[in-house]
DOMILUM-894460 format. One record per residue (C-alpha): residue number from 1; residue in three letters; x, y, z. Coordinates in Angstrom, 1 decimal. Layout:
BEGIN
[rec NUM, 'ALA', [X, Y, Z]]
...
END
This chain:
BEGIN
[rec 1, 'MET', [-7.9, 2.4, -18.6]]
[rec 2, 'GLU', [-5.6, 0.9, -21.2]]
[rec 3, 'ARG', [-3.2, -1.9, -20.5]]
[rec 4, 'ASN', [0.2, -0.8, -19.1]]
[rec 5, 'ASP', [-1.2, 2.6, -18.1]]
[rec 6, 'TYR', [0.1, 3.8, -14.7]]
[rec 7, 'GLN', [-1.2, 7.0, -13.3]]
[rec 8, 'LEU', [0.0, 9.0, -10.3]]
[rec 9, 'ILE', [-2.5, 11.5, -8.8]]
[rec 10, 'LEU', [-1.7, 14.2, -6.2]]
[rec 11, 'GLY', [-4.6, 14.9, -4.0]]
[rec 12, 'ASN', [-6.9, 13.8, -1.2]]
[rec 13, 'CYS', [-7.8, 10.2, -2.1]]
[rec 14, 'LEU', [-11.4, 10.5, -0.8]]
[rec 15, 'GLU', [-12.1, 13.4, -3.2]]
[rec 16, 'VAL', [-10.4, 11.5, -6.1]]
[rec 17, 'MET', [-12.2, 8.2, -5.4]]
[rec 18, 'ARG', [-15.5, 10.0, -5.6]]
[rec 19, 'GLU', [-14.9, 10.8, -9.2]]
[rec 20, 'TYR', [-14.8, 7.1, -10.2]]
[rec 21, 'PRO', [-17.8, 5.0, -11.1]]
[rec 22, 'ASP', [-18.8, 1.9, -9.2]]
[rec 23, 'ASN', [-16.4, -1.1, -9.8]]
[rec 24, 'ALA', [-14.0, 1.0, -11.8]]
[rec 25, 'PHE', [-11.1, -1.2, -10.7]]
[rec 26, 'ASP', [-10.6, -5.0, -10.4]]
[rec 27, 'LEU', [-8.6, -4.7, -7.2]]
[rec 28, 'CYS', [-7.7, -2.2, -4.5]]
[rec 29, 'LEU', [-4.4, -3.0, -2.9]]
[rec 30, 'THR', [-3.5, -0.5, -0.3]]
[rec 31, 'ASP', [-1.9, 0.2, 3.1]]
[rec 32, 'PRO', [-3.8, 3.0, 4.9]]
[rec 33, 'PRO', [-2.5, 4.8, 8.1]]
[rec 34, 'TYR', [-3.0, 2.6, 11.1]]
[rec 35, 'GLY', [-3.6, 5.4, 13.5]]
[rec 36, 'ILE', [-0.8, 4.4, 15.9]]
[rec 37, 'GLY', [1.6, 7.3, 15.5]]
[rec 38, 'GLU', [4.5, 5.3, 14.2]]
[rec 39, 'ALA', [5.5, 7.7, 11.4]]
[rec 40, 'ALA', [6.8, 10.2, 14.0]]
[rec 41, 'GLY', [8.2, 7.6, 16.3]]
[rec 42, 'LYS', [10.3, 4.5, 15.7]]
[rec 43, 'ASN', [9.3, 4.2, 12.1]]
[rec 44, 'LYS', [10.6, 7.7, 11.3]]
[rec 45, 'SER', [14.1, 6.4, 11.0]]
[rec 46, 'ARG', [13.2, 3.9, 8.4]]
[rec 47, 'GLY', [12.4, 6.4, 5.7]]
[rec 48, 'LYS', [15.8, 8.1, 5.2]]
[rec 49, 'LEU', [14.5, 10.6, 2.6]]
[rec 50, 'ALA', [11.4, 11.4, 4.7]]
[rec 51, 'VAL', [13.7, 12.3, 7.6]]
[rec 52, 'SER', [16.3, 14.3, 5.6]]
[rec 53, 'LYS', [13.7, 16.3, 3.7]]
[rec 54, 'ASP', [11.0, 16.3, 6.3]]
[rec 55, 'PHE', [8.3, 15.1, 3.9]]
[rec 56, 'GLY', [4.9, 16.3, 4.9]]
[rec 57, 'ASN', [3.4, 16.1, 8.4]]
[rec 58, 'LEU', [4.7, 13.1, 10.3]]
[rec 59, 'SER', [1.4, 13.1, 12.3]]
[rec 60, 'TRP', [-0.3, 11.6, 9.2]]
[rec 61, 'ASP', [-0.9, 8.3, 11.0]]
[rec 62, 'ASP', [-2.1, 9.6, 14.3]]
[rec 63, 'ALA', [-5.7, 8.6, 13.3]]
[rec 64, 'ILE', [-7.2, 6.0, 11.0]]
[rec 65, 'PRO', [-9.2, 7.2, 8.0]]
[rec 66, 'SER', [-12.9, 7.6, 8.5]]
[rec 67, 'ARG', [-15.5, 5.1, 7.3]]
[rec 68, 'GLU', [-16.1, 7.2, 4.2]]
[rec 69, 'TYR', [-12.7, 6.2, 2.8]]
[rec 70, 'PHE', [-13.4, 2.5, 3.2]]
[rec 71, 'ASP', [-16.9, 2.8, 1.8]]
[rec 72, 'GLU', [-15.4, 4.5, -1.3]]
[rec 73, 'ILE', [-12.7, 1.9, -1.6]]
[rec 74, 'ARG', [-15.3, -0.9, -1.6]]
[rec 75, 'ARG', [-17.5, 1.0, -4.0]]
[rec 76, 'ILE', [-14.9, 1.6, -6.7]]
[rec 77, 'SER', [-13.2, -1.8, -6.6]]
[rec 78, 'LYS', [-14.5, -5.3, -7.2]]
[rec 79, 'ASN', [-12.1, -6.8, -4.6]]
[rec 80, 'GLN', [-9.9, -5.4, -1.9]]
[rec 81, 'ILE', [-6.6, -6.2, 0.0]]
[rec 82, 'ILE', [-6.2, -3.7, 2.8]]
[rec 83, 'PHE', [-3.1, -4.0, 5.0]]
[rec 84, 'GLY', [-3.6, -3.1, 8.7]]
[rec 85, 'GLY', [-7.2, -4.5, 8.4]]
[rec 86, 'ASN', [-7.1, -5.4, 12.1]]
[rec 87, 'TYR', [-7.2, -1.7, 12.8]]
[rec 88, 'PHE', [-10.2, -1.1, 10.7]]
[rec 89, 'VAL', [-12.5, -4.0, 11.7]]
[rec 90, 'GLU', [-15.4, -1.7, 12.6]]
[rec 91, 'TYR', [-15.5, -0.5, 8.9]]
[rec 92, 'LEU', [-15.0, -3.9, 7.2]]
[rec 93, 'SER', [-17.1, -7.1, 7.0]]
[rec 94, 'ASN', [-16.1, -10.5, 8.2]]
[rec 95, 'SER', [-13.5, -12.2, 6.0]]
[rec 96, 'SER', [-12.3, -15.8, 5.7]]
[rec 97, 'CYS', [-9.2, -14.7, 3.8]]
[rec 98, 'TRP', [-6.8, -12.7, 5.9]]
[rec 99, 'LEU', [-3.2, -12.4, 4.6]]
[rec 100, 'VAL', [-0.5, -12.8, 7.2]]
[rec 101, 'TRP', [2.9, -11.2, 6.4]]
[rec 102, 'ASP', [5.7, -12.6, 8.7]]
[rec 103, 'LYS', [8.4, -9.9, 8.8]]
[rec 104, 'ASP', [10.9, -12.3, 10.4]]
[rec 105, 'ASN', [11.9, -9.5, 12.8]]
[rec 106, 'GLY', [13.6, -11.7, 15.4]]
[rec 107, 'MET', [14.1, -10.2, 18.8]]
[rec 108, 'SER', [12.8, -6.7, 18.4]]
[rec 109, 'ASP', [9.9, -4.5, 19.6]]
[rec 110, 'PHE', [8.4, -4.2, 16.2]]
[rec 111, 'ALA', [5.4, -6.4, 15.3]]
[rec 112, 'ASP', [6.2, -9.9, 14.2]]
[rec 113, 'CYS', [3.5, -9.9, 11.5]]
[rec 114, 'GLU', [1.2, -7.6, 9.7]]
[rec 115, 'LEU', [-2.4, -8.5, 8.7]]
[rec 116, 'ALA', [-4.3, -7.7, 5.5]]
[rec 117, 'TRP', [-8.0, -7.9, 5.3]]
[rec 118, 'THR', [-9.3, -9.1, 2.0]]
[rec 119, 'SER', [-12.7, -9.4, 0.3]]
[rec 120, 'PHE', [-11.8, -12.9, -1.1]]
[rec 121, 'LYS', [-13.6, -16.0, 0.0]]
[rec 122, 'SER', [-10.6, -18.4, 0.2]]
[rec 123, 'ALA', [-8.6, -19.4, 3.2]]
[rec 124, 'VAL', [-6.1, -17.5, 5.3]]
[rec 125, 'ARG', [-2.7, -17.2, 3.5]]
[rec 126, 'TYR', [0.8, -16.7, 4.9]]
[rec 127, 'TYR', [3.9, -15.0, 3.4]]
[rec 128, 'ARG', [7.3, -14.8, 5.0]]
[rec 129, 'TYR', [9.7, -12.1, 4.0]]
[rec 130, 'ARG', [12.3, -10.5, 6.2]]
[rec 131, 'TRP', [12.0, -6.7, 6.6]]
[rec 132, 'ASN', [13.9, -5.9, 9.7]]
[rec 133, 'GLY', [15.8, -2.6, 9.6]]
[rec 134, 'MET', [18.9, -3.0, 7.5]]
[rec 135, 'LEU', [18.2, -6.8, 7.1]]
[rec 136, 'GLN', [16.0, -7.8, 4.2]]
[rec 137, 'GLU', [15.1, -11.1, 2.7]]
[rec 138, 'ASP', [16.9, -10.5, -0.6]]
[rec 139, 'MET', [20.1, -8.7, 0.4]]
[rec 140, 'LYS', [21.5, -9.0, -3.1]]
[rec 141, 'ASN', [18.6, -6.8, -4.4]]
[rec 142, 'LYS', [18.2, -4.7, -1.3]]
[rec 143, 'GLU', [15.5, -2.0, -1.6]]
[rec 144, 'THR', [15.9, 1.6, -0.5]]
[rec 145, 'ARG', [13.4, 2.4, 2.1]]
[rec 146, 'VAL', [12.1, 5.9, 1.6]]
[rec 147, 'HIS', [8.8, 5.8, 3.4]]
[rec 148, 'PRO', [8.3, 5.1, 7.2]]
[rec 149, 'THR', [5.8, 2.3, 6.5]]
[rec 150, 'GLN', [7.0, 1.1, 3.1]]
[rec 151, 'LYS', [6.2, -2.5, 2.2]]
[rec 152, 'PRO', [8.6, -4.8, 0.3]]
[rec 153, 'LEU', [8.1, -5.0, -3.5]]
[rec 154, 'SER', [8.1, -8.8, -3.2]]
[rec 155, 'LEU', [5.1, -8.7, -0.9]]
[rec 156, 'MET', [3.0, -6.6, -3.3]]
[rec 157, 'ARG', [4.0, -8.8, -6.2]]
[rec 158, 'TRP', [2.9, -11.9, -4.2]]
[rec 159, 'CYS', [-0.5, -10.3, -3.6]]
[rec 160, 'LEU', [-0.9, -9.5, -7.3]]
[rec 161, 'GLU', [0.2, -12.9, -8.4]]
[rec 162, 'ASN', [-2.3, -14.7, -6.1]]
[rec 163, 'TYR', [-5.3, -12.3, -6.2]]
[rec 164, 'SER', [-5.3, -10.8, -9.6]]
[rec 165, 'LYS', [-4.5, -11.6, -13.2]]
[rec 166, 'PRO', [-2.5, -9.8, -15.9]]
[rec 167, 'GLY', [-4.5, -6.9, -17.3]]
[rec 168, 'ASP', [-6.6, -6.4, -14.1]]
[rec 169, 'SER', [-6.8, -2.8, -13.1]]
[rec 170, 'VAL', [-5.5, -1.8, -9.6]]
[rec 171, 'ILE', [-5.9, 1.3, -7.4]]
[rec 172, 'ASP', [-3.8, 2.2, -4.3]]
[rec 173, 'PRO', [-5.5, 5.3, -2.7]]
[rec 174, 'PHE', [-2.7, 5.5, 0.0]]
[rec 175, 'MET', [0.2, 5.1, -2.4]]
[rec 176, 'GLY', [3.1, 6.4, -0.3]]
[rec 177, 'SER', [6.4, 5.7, -2.2]]
[rec 178, 'GLY', [4.6, 3.8, -5.0]]
[rec 179, 'THR', [5.5, 0.1, -4.2]]
[rec 180, 'THR', [2.1, -1.1, -5.3]]
[rec 181, 'LEU', [2.3, 0.7, -8.6]]
[rec 182, 'ARG', [5.9, -0.6, -9.2]]
[rec 183, 'ALA', [4.7, -4.1, -8.6]]
[rec 184, 'CYS', [1.8, -3.5, -11.0]]
[rec 185, 'LYS', [4.1, -2.3, -13.7]]
[rec 186, 'ASP', [6.3, -5.3, -13.3]]
[rec 187, 'MET', [3.4, -7.7, -13.6]]
[rec 188, 'GLY', [1.3, -6.0, -16.2]]
[rec 189, 'ARG', [-1.6, -4.6, -14.1]]
[rec 190, 'PRO', [-2.7, -1.1, -15.1]]
[rec 191, 'SER', [-2.9, 1.0, -12.0]]
[rec 192, 'VAL', [-3.7, 4.3, -10.3]]
[rec 193, 'GLY', [-1.9, 5.6, -7.2]]
[rec 194, 'ILE', [-3.0, 8.5, -5.1]]
[rec 195, 'ASP', [-1.1, 10.4, -2.5]]
[rec 196, 'ILE', [-1.5, 13.8, -0.8]]
[rec 197, 'THR', [2.2, 14.4, -0.4]]
[rec 198, 'PRO', [4.0, 15.9, -3.4]]
[rec 199, 'GLU', [7.4, 14.5, -2.4]]
[rec 200, 'TYR', [6.1, 10.9, -2.5]]
[rec 201, 'ILE', [4.5, 11.5, -5.8]]
[rec 202, 'GLU', [7.9, 12.4, -7.1]]
[rec 203, 'ILE', [9.5, 9.3, -5.6]]
[rec 204, 'ALA', [6.8, 7.1, -7.2]]
[rec 205, 'LYS', [7.3, 8.9, -10.5]]
[rec 206, 'GLN', [11.0, 8.0, -10.4]]
[rec 207, 'ARG', [10.2, 4.4, -9.5]]
[rec 208, 'LEU', [7.9, 4.2, -12.5]]
[rec 209, 'GLY', [9.9, 6.3, -14.8]]
[rec 210, 'GLN', [7.1, 8.6, -16.0]]
[rec 211, 'GLU', [5.4, 11.9, -15.6]]
[rec 212, 'VAL', [2.6, 12.6, -13.1]]
[rec 213, 'LEU', [-0.9, 12.4, -14.5]]
[rec 214, 'PHE', [-3.6, 14.4, -12.8]]
END
């Protein structure tokens, strides 16, 4: 993969990942479904476009991905950051380096924090960034939330800044609206994003300003 090359792939990520050789990417930075049914519940209202256009099947996070997905992620990438890692512990090894994202939600019934499992050997790290409904940390540069479980761009940039270097290749098998790839483009990390929903591929394409590459 050449530097500044950003690819969007429409398809089942398990099938796509099987086409890559071992250690094809320096980092996998991804946010798989947690299996808690939030897309069709409270989180549904967060993705305005997903609601208005009824993107895909809102039962997509009723179950976590199978072990095969995580085996392929670890095969094709040298290191991994997997958000929601606490939901996938039976598929992942012990880690000394968990990432804690404090969403500064205040008094609400949403989770105060989200956890990301990593393959790195350093200590636990903490990042605070408000992401509470209409309230965001950077209100002057407020992000449009188009996916029910979308992560802030700043969070993904922070992950890349601390756990990769310019020119490292990155893959996001559960791309959603393309936040990981947008962060990669901003920070000079060539990347591949995979999603099974055509509408989210189109949103990611708009965020990257390019055509879809299959």
